[in-house]
N, C-alpha and C positions, 0 to 999 in steps of 0.2 A: 429481487427483479422489480422493474419499474411497472407501474399500472398502464393499462391500455391508454388512458387519457394522456399520461405523461409521454408515453412512447409516440403517440400520434402527434402531439405538439412538437416533439423533437424532430420528427420527420419532416413536418411542415416547415419548422425553422430551417432545416437543412435545405429545403427546396427553394426558399426565398431569400437566402442570404446574398444572392447575386445583385438584388436591388433592395437594400436595407431601408431606404427612404420611402419606397413605394407603398401606397395604401393597399390594403388587401381585405377582402371579405372571405370569411371562413364559414362554410355551410355543410351540415350533415345531411345526406340523402339516403333514405331507405329504399330497398329494391321495389321496382314496380311489379316484378314476378321472379319466381325461381323455379328450377326444374332439375330433374336428374334422369339419367338413362341407365338401363340394366342390360347387360350382355345376355342374361337369361330370358329377356323379354325384348328382343331386338326391334319389334315394330311398335312397342308401347312408349308413351310419353308420359312422365310423371311431373304434372305442373302444379305448383303451389300445394304440395303434398303436406299433410299434417305433421310428419315426423321430421327427422333432421336430414341433412344433406350428406349422403354417403359418397365416399371417395376410396377407390381401390377395391380389393377383393374381400369377400366375406362369404361364409358357408351358412345356408339355411338349415332348418331342422331336418329336411328330407335329404341333406347331404349335397344339395345343388350349390355350385359355386357361382357367385354373382359378382360381376366386375362392373363398377359404376364410375361415372363422372357426374359432377353437378354444375349447374349454370345459374348465374345470377344476372338480372338485367336492371339497369338504372335509367330513369328519365334525365336527360340533359338540359331540360328548358331552362333551368336556373342559370345556365352559362350563356344564354342568349345575350349578345352584344357585350361579351366580357372576353378576357384573355386569361386562360388557365395558368396558374403558377405551379401548383402541386396537387396531386390526388393520392389518397391512401385508402386502401380497402381493408376493412378489419372485421374479424368475427371471432367467435369462441369455438374451441375444439371441445366437442361434447362427448366423444367416445374414441378410444385408442385400443387396437387389439393387442399390441405388445409395445410398451414403453421403452424395452431394451433396444429397439431398432430405431434409428434416428429418423426424425421427421423430414420429408422431402417433398411435401405437397406443393404442386406448381399452380400458379394462376396464369392463364393464357387470355389475351383479348380474342374475341371470336366474332364471326358474323352474327346477325340477328339469331336469337335463341328463343323464339316464341314457343315452339313445341318440338323440342329435339327428341330424337330416338336413337337407339344404338346403330340402326342402319342408316339413319339420316342425321349425322352429327354436323353442327355448324363448323365452318372452316376455322381452325386455330390460326390466328394471324401473327401474334407475337407473345413471347414469354415475358411476364412481368417480373419485377424484382421482388425477392423475399422468399420464404417467410423470414422475418427477422428474429434473431435467436431469443428464445425463451426456454429455460430449463424445466419449466413446470410441465407436468404431463398427467392428465390433459391440460392444455394451456387455456386460461379464460380469456386471453387476448393475443391474437396473432395478427400481423399486418404485412401487406404487400403494397409496394408503391406501383400505381397504375396510371401514372401521369401520361406516359406515352400512348397507352391504349385510349384514354379519353381524348387526347389531342387527335389521334388518328380518326376516331369516330366523328369528331366535330368537323375535321378537314374533309372527311367523306360526305358530309352533309347529313349524317344520320341524326336523328333526334334521341336515340337511346344508345347505350353502350352495354355489351354483354361480355361476361368473363366465364371461363371454364375453370373449375377446380378438379385437378387430376394428379395422378402420380406419374413418375417417369416410366417409360415403356418397360424397362427392366424390373420395375416393382408392381406393375398394375395387377398381375396375377398372383402375386406373393401374398398370402394371407396374412403374414407377419406384419405388413405395412398398412393394413386397412385402417381407416379413420372415419369419423363423422364430424360434421360441423353444423353450427347453428345457422338456419337460413335467415335468421334475423341480422343480416349483415348491415354494415354501415359504410358509405362512401363519403369521405371527408374531402371537400374541395376547397382549395385556396385559390381565389381568382381576383382579378382586377376588373371592375365594371368600367366600361368606356363612358366618357361624357355624353350627356344627351345632346340633342340638337339645339344650337343656340337660338335664342328668342329676343324679343324687345330690341331689335337693332335700331341705333340712333346715330344721327350725325349732328355733332355739337349739341348733344343731350336733347335733340328733338327726334320724334319718331320718323322713320322712313315713310315717304309718301309716294303716291303713284307718279307724280311729276318730280323730277330730280330737284333736290334742295340746292339753292344757289349759296355757295360759301366764299369767304374771303381766303386769305393766305394762313389761316389758323383753323386747322381741322382736327376734330377728335372723334374717332368712331368708338362706339361702345355697344355692348350686348350682354345679355344675361346668360351664363353658361352654368349648367349644374352637373354635379357628378355624385352618384350614390355612395361612393365610398372614399372620396378624396377631398379633403378640406383645403388644399392648396391647388386651385384650378387655374389654368392659363388658357391660351388660345393660339391658333394658328390663323393669321389673316391672309387673304388673297385680295389683290388690288390690280385693276387693269383699266386703261382707257377703253371706253365702250367701242370706239372705232378701231382699236388695235388690240384685240384679246391675245395676240401673239406676245404683248408686252406685260403679261401678267407677272406679278412678283408676289412672293409669299414671305412672311416674317412671323416670328413668334412674339408673344406679348404675355407677361406674367399677370396673374390676378391676385385675389386675396383669399376670399372664403367662398364656400359653396353658396350659390345664389347671388353672389355679388356681381356687379357689373365688371366686365373686363374691358379696360380702355386701351386705346391705341392712338398715338400721335403719328400721323402719316405725312406731315408737311414736307418731309425730305424727299418724298416721291412725287410731288405735285408740280405742275406748271399751270399757268392761267389759261382760261377760256377752253377747259377741256371738261367733257363729262366722263366721270369715272364710274366703274361698277366695283363693288366689293362684297365679299362674304367672308365667313369664318367658321371654324370648327373647334370645339373644345379640345384641350390637350391636358391630360393629368400629369402627375409628377413622374410616373413611370413611363411616360411617352405614349400612353393610350390615346387614340384619336376618335372623337365622335364624328357624325356625319356633318357634311357641309350644310350650312344654313341657306336660307333663301338669299337672293342677290338684292342688294340695295344700291342706289345710285346718287350721285351728287355732281354739281357742275361748279367749277372754280371760276372765280372772277377776282383778279388781283388788282384791277385798275379802279382807283378811287375817283369820285366825282371831283371836278376841278373848280366848280363855281360855288362861292360862298353864298349862303342865302341872304335874302334882304328881309329885314324885320321892320314892321311898322305897327303902330298902335293908335287908334282914335282916342283912347282913354288915358294912356300914360306916354308923356313925352319927356325929353331931357331939358325941362324948363323949371327953374326955381320959382316959388317954393314947392311946386308939384301939385298933383291932382289925386283924387281918390283918397286912399288911405289904406292902412294895414287892414287886412281882411276884406277889402272892397275889390271885387274881381273886375278885371278889365279885359278887353279883347285884344289879342296880339295875332298878327298875320305873319306867316313864315312863307316866303316866295322863293322857289328854286330857280326862277328866272328862265324857265324853258329847258333846263338840263335835264333831259329825259332819263339820265342815270338815277336821279333822285326820286325815291319812292316815298320818302318820309323824312322826319326831323327828329333830332334829340335836342332838348333844351334843359339847361341846368341853372337852378336858382342859387342865390348866395349861400344857402345851406348845404350845397353840393348835392342836392336831391335832383335826379335826372329823370326826365319824363320823355315820352315818345308820342309823336303825332303823326298819323298817315297823311300823305299828300292826297289831293282830291284825284289826281291823275299823275303819271310819270312826268316830272319836270313842273308840276303844278304847285298848288298852295295848300296850307293847312291853317285853319283858324282855331285858336285855343283860348280858353278863358282861364286867366291866372290871377290869383289873389296875392298880392305882395304880403310878406311876413314882417318887413322892417320899414320904418320911416326914413325919409331922407334919400340921398342918392343910392341907387341900387341898379342891378342889371340882370339881364338873362344871357346866358352863353348858348348860341344856337348853331348846330352844324346839320347838313343834309346828310342822308345815308342812302346807299343803294340797296338792292335786294339781297346782296351778299353780306351787307353789314359794313362795307367800306364807307369811311366818312369824308365829307368834303372839308375844306378849310371852314373854321368857325368864326362867328361874328359875335361881338358883345353889343347888346342893345342896352344903352343907359337911359334911365329915366328917374324922375323924382317922385317920391310919394309924400303926401301930406301926413303930418303927425296927427293921429286921431286916437292914440291910446288915452285911456282916462287918467285924470289926475286923481291923487290919492292924498288926503290929509287926515291926521289922527289927533285926537285930543284926549287927555292932556299931552303935551309935547313929551313929558318924561313922567314916569310913574313907577311905583314899586311892583315888583314881580306879583302876579295874581290879581292886580287891580284892573277892572274892565276898561277898554279903550274904545271910543266911538271913532270909527273911520268913515269918512265920507268920500264917495266916488263921484267925480264930475266929469261929464262928457267933453270931448273935444272934436272938432271937425263938423261937417255939414250934414253927415248921414244921421238920421234919427237912431237913438239908442233905446232899446226896449228892456235892458237888464244888464246884469254884470255877473261874471263868473269869478270867484275869488277863492284863494285858500291861504292858510297861514303855514309857512314853511312847507313841509311835505304832506301835510294833511289833506284829506279828501276835499275836492273842490265842492263849493256850495254856489247855487244861483239865486240871485235876488232880482226882483223886477225894479225898474227905474220908475221914480215919481213923475208927476206931470212936467216937472222942470228937467227931467232927464238924469236927476242925481239919485243916489241911494245911500243910506247910512246903515252900517252894521256895527255890531258890538263883538269884539274879540276878547279873549281871556288868555293872555300869554302867562302860563303858569309854571314853566320850567326854568328856574334860575340859572341853569347851566348852559343855556343855549342863546344864540342871537336870533331874534325874531324878525322875519320879513313877511309882508303882505303882498301877494301877487294877484294882479286884477287884470281881466279882459272885458271889454265892453262887448255886449251882444247887440249888434247892429239890427235895424229893421229889416235888412235883407236876409237875416238869418246867419250871417257870417260873424266870426269873432275877430276883434282886433288883436294886435300883438300885446305883450304883456307889459304892464307897468309895475314897478317894485317900489316899496317904501319900507325903510327899516324903523323899528320901534325901539325907541330909547327906554331901556328897562334898567331900573335900580334893583339889583338882586337882594338887597337888604342884608348884607353879610353882617353878622354880630361882631361887636368889638371885644377883643380878649386882651386883658391886662395881667401881667405877671406881678404878684405881690411878694415873691421870694427872690431876694437878690443872690445871685450865684449859688444855686441850690447844689447841695452835696448828696451823693447817692445815699439813700437811707433815711434822709429827712424829707418831710412832706413838702410839696410844692403847691402854693396857693395862687389861684387865678380869680379874677372877677369877670364875669361874662355880662355884656351889656347889649341889650337888643336894639336893633335899628329898624327892623320890619315892624310896622304898626300892628298892634294886636297880638304881640308874641305871647304865647302862653307857656311854652317849654323850650328848653335847650337840649340838643342831643350832641353828645361829644364822643370822640374815640381818642384814647390816650395810648401812645406808644404801641400801635398795632393791636391793641386790645379789642374787646367788643364794644359795639355802640351802646351807649347808655343815656337814658333820658331823665332830666331833672326839672322841676318846676321853675318858672320865672317868678320873681317877687312882683309886688304891686308896682314897684318903680321900674320894672323891665330888666332887673339884674339878677344874677345868682352867683353865690360863692361856690367855688370849686376847689377841693383839696385832693391831690392824687400823690402817688409815690412812684418814682421811676423804677423800672425793672432793671436797668443797667445804666452805666455811665455812658457819656457822649451825647449825641443829639437825639432827643425824643420829641416826636411830633404830636401836637394837639390839634384835632380837627373839630370844628363846632358849627352847627347850623341851628337855626331856631324855626319854630312852627307855631302858627297862629291857631286860634280856637276853631277856625274853619278848615284846618288841615293844610294851609299853604306853608310850604317850606321856603326858607331863605336860601341864599348861596352859602357856600362853606367857607369859613375862616380857617386859616391854618397858621400856626405858630410853632417854630422850632426852638426847643429849649436845650441848652447845653448844660448837662448834668455833670458836675465835677465828680471825679473818682474818690471813693473814700478809702483807697488802699493806703497802707502806711508808707512813710518815708524812711530810708535806711542811710545811715552815715558812718563811715569808718576812716579815721586819718590814716591808719596803717594799711588798710586794704580798700582804696577807692575802686569804684566800679570801672571795668574794662581797662585797667592798667596793670602791667606786671608789677608786682610789689611784694614786700615781706619775704617770706621763705618758710621752708619746713622748720617747725619748732619755734617760730617767731610769733608770739601771740598778737592778736589785734582786738580792739574794742569796737563793738557794733552797737550803735544807738538807734532806737526806733522812736518815731514821732507820728502823729496822725493829724490830718486836717479835720477829722471829726471830733467834736468835743465830747470829753467824758468817756474815752475808751478805758477799759478796765484791765486788759491783758493783751499780750502778743503771743502768737504761736509761730515758731520758725522751725526750719529743717534745712540741712545741707544735703543736696542731691537726694539720694534715696534713704537717708538716715531717718530714724524715728523722730516724730515732731516733738518739740519742747516748748512749754508754755511758761512765760515769765510775766509777773504782774506789772502793771503800769503804776507809776508814782502819781502824786496829786496833780502834777502837771501834764499827765498823759504820756510820760516818757518811759522808756525801759532800755537797759543796757546789759550786754553780756560779753564775755571774752572768749575768743576762739583761736586755738593754735592749730595751724594746718599740719597734717601728717604726711602729706605728699605735695609735690609741685604740680603745676598745670592749673586748668580751669576747674572751678567748683562754683555751684550756684545756691545761693541763700534765698529761700522763699519764705515770705512772712505774711501773715494776716493778723488783723486786730479784732478783738471782741468788743462789739458796740454796746452802748449803755443798756439797751433793751435786750441784750442777749444774742443778737444776730452776729454774723461774721462779715467782715469787710471783703472787698475784692483783694486779690493777692498781688504782692509786689515781688519781683525777682531781682536780686542784686548779684551780678556775675563778677567774680574776682579771679585774677590770674596770679597764682602763687609762683614766685620765682623759684628756679632750681638753684641751690647753693652748692651743689657738688662741683669740685674743681674741673677745669677743662685741661685736656692732654693734647700736645702736639708731638707726634711721634714720626720716626724716620722709616716707617714700614713700606713706603711707596705703594700702598694699596694691597700688599699681600706679604706674607712671611713664609719661611720654610724651617722645618725642624732643625735645631741647632743654631739658628740665627740669634745674634744678640740684638735686641731692640732697645733703643733709647728714647725717652719721653720726657718733655718739660711740662711740668704741672703748673697751671695758673690759677690764682685764688679767685673765688667768687664770695665766699663767706667773709664777713667782717671780723676783725680781731682774730685772725687765723693764728693757731699755735702749732698744728701738725697736719700733714697729709697722711692719709691711709691708702694702701693698695694691696690687691691679691690677684693672682692668676686663678681664674675660674673658682673652684672650691678649695684652693690651696691656702697655706698659712697667710695671715694678715701681716703686713709690714707698715712701719711708720717712718716718716722722714720729716725733719723740720724744715720750715721755709727758710730761704735765704734772705739777705737784707732787702731785696726787691720784692719779697713775698713769693718768688717762684721756687721750685725745687726740681732737680733732675733725678730720675730713676732709670734703671735698666734691668732687663730680664732676658733670659735665654729661653727660646722656644723649645719646649720638650722634645726629646728625640723620638718619643713614641706618639707625637701629635698626629692624628689622622688626617690624611689629605682630604680635601673636599669639605672640610669642616671649619668652623670658626673657633679661634682661641679668645676667650673672653678676659679682658683686663677690668677689674672692679676698682672704682675710685671713690673716695670720700674725704672730708676734712673734719677737723675739730677746732672750736675756738677756745678762748682763754678760760671760759667757765665750763668747758667740757661738753658743750653742745655739739653733738655729731650730726652731720648733714645726711641726707639720703645718699644712696649709692648710685653712681652712674656707670654704665657699662660701655667699654671701648672694645669693638670687635676687630679681630685680625684674621683675614682669610688665608687659609693654607691650600694652595692649589693642588 
């Protein structure tokens, strides 16, 4: 039998399968009180008794028969603002008078059962479902579904729900059916919590205010909606014109996560010059609705200002070569020209940075201070804006800015990496300079003061040979502003060492010699990496050179990387040299069996000769396909030969290595040969199939040279020979055996012999018998 927990879980699942995607909270509630009544004490009420809960008839020691019902009451406050999905009441059966009689205990929802008596029993309202089958007696876990009883209590406005445990009328006085139950019962509730009241209402991401916000034709409403047991929360919005509440419309909007804003685009509902009210309520996945929020309002204005602003500046005008300078602020006046729709201005500089300035009154002016960031011709794009955010036509105000970025010069013009460079900053323009802010590439900025003549000299140390160096400088003006940036590149010689190869066309297995020659002054060591190996450091000689001998790990291209380092730790750039290492694998030659060409034949010997590009090899080791390897010694010229006679036609692969003078083994060479088939060809009149008793005639065509006879046989039958005719062909015929099985192949075996008795391999010709 299933456990109590498993059974309750199954019942709850049965109760919520109608809405599988809905979130649910499951809670266990213990009784707030329990009581029982006794027919033998009709005026007495037994509340929260220390014993178990009796149901049915029982006999006391004095022979008196007592008939009882038990009541249990649960607090329903946990269901406040919730929708019940399912409820299960469970308890343990503690005593049974006679297990031979079936269990029939009923659970009824009742009116309030605060202090029931036999003469004053609560009204029994509805019978609940159960108990669910359990063959154990007494059962440690019995359950009844009480969903309807809980719902009825909530609908009636009660804060508690009471249930009676009783036997059917026909069994109440029958002692054989009496039972007792544990009063420590459990009410398991599955319910959906409704969303809470929406908060943080916003119009275009700005909080609602006492006065309606004026908006343009792009409106987004938002609010925060929370739900205790649903992570996919949405909302139902309501929107209506304040003057026409009868035009209220509602619509749903999805959200994302608990606590997130729920947004709504309402543009499709709006017209211009109308004040709208709106509110919303949360809606969870199962359709549960929260309370309506407070009301928020906004007013639409779809009409944009028609007058482009007028821009003037006493400091910057459209006159060459310009005034002021980068970082020198000037005054700019934006004038709405009396267009009372305009309450402010947006202005955008060449970097596409947009700023706002409020007008001194609707239709009035705004005065801003702006410091140009670039020299030469530039402009500000200015547009008026009304309270709703609608923009007027824009105007471009062009003006010229004097060049006042500092000049940069560095000495020496070119130097090795790591050598210090003196860079002088010289001011331009009329505004006094108090200092300079500079940086090298992406390093942190440094500030230096200007001298009496307005210049400053700094020392920089470009120490990375792998990057291009730029110095970036801004002048600090006496007004406290900074000019735009001047940049100067530093010509750096990375001091890459020279690498020379002293081995012509190196062969794998032979050492490769290099000479490393320093270029960076003060070089003390060279560090190299050969063929993806580890970095290794060797000293430089007094003349700034070093000899390097390495051995390649494989044939083909091998890369040598080298950099040098001075005594002060300054590294040079990296020199790279790709060296082609020739393979030391042997070469194979055969006149009778050249590579990748059909040649020779079964039984025809061929001579194979090995040579090596590596001097002084002592032996060669070869094998054909998977055959055991064979070693043959090399002669004084480093050559070796052997004879091979193929035993079968088709492809075969000869693999060979050489033994080097020092005892090592060369790379392997593979020589692929195609041995021709010398078996005769047959042209027969079978038309693709034969039948038992049919006579088949075939013409045999020679392949073998110096042919003396053809041989043939049917399957494993006797062998036959026939001499060739003057043209080298021969005709044969045979009768398909009468007992040849249908659906099988009849095999004709063919071969030939030459004048010296060399017999070819056997070729099979198959005949299908339908």
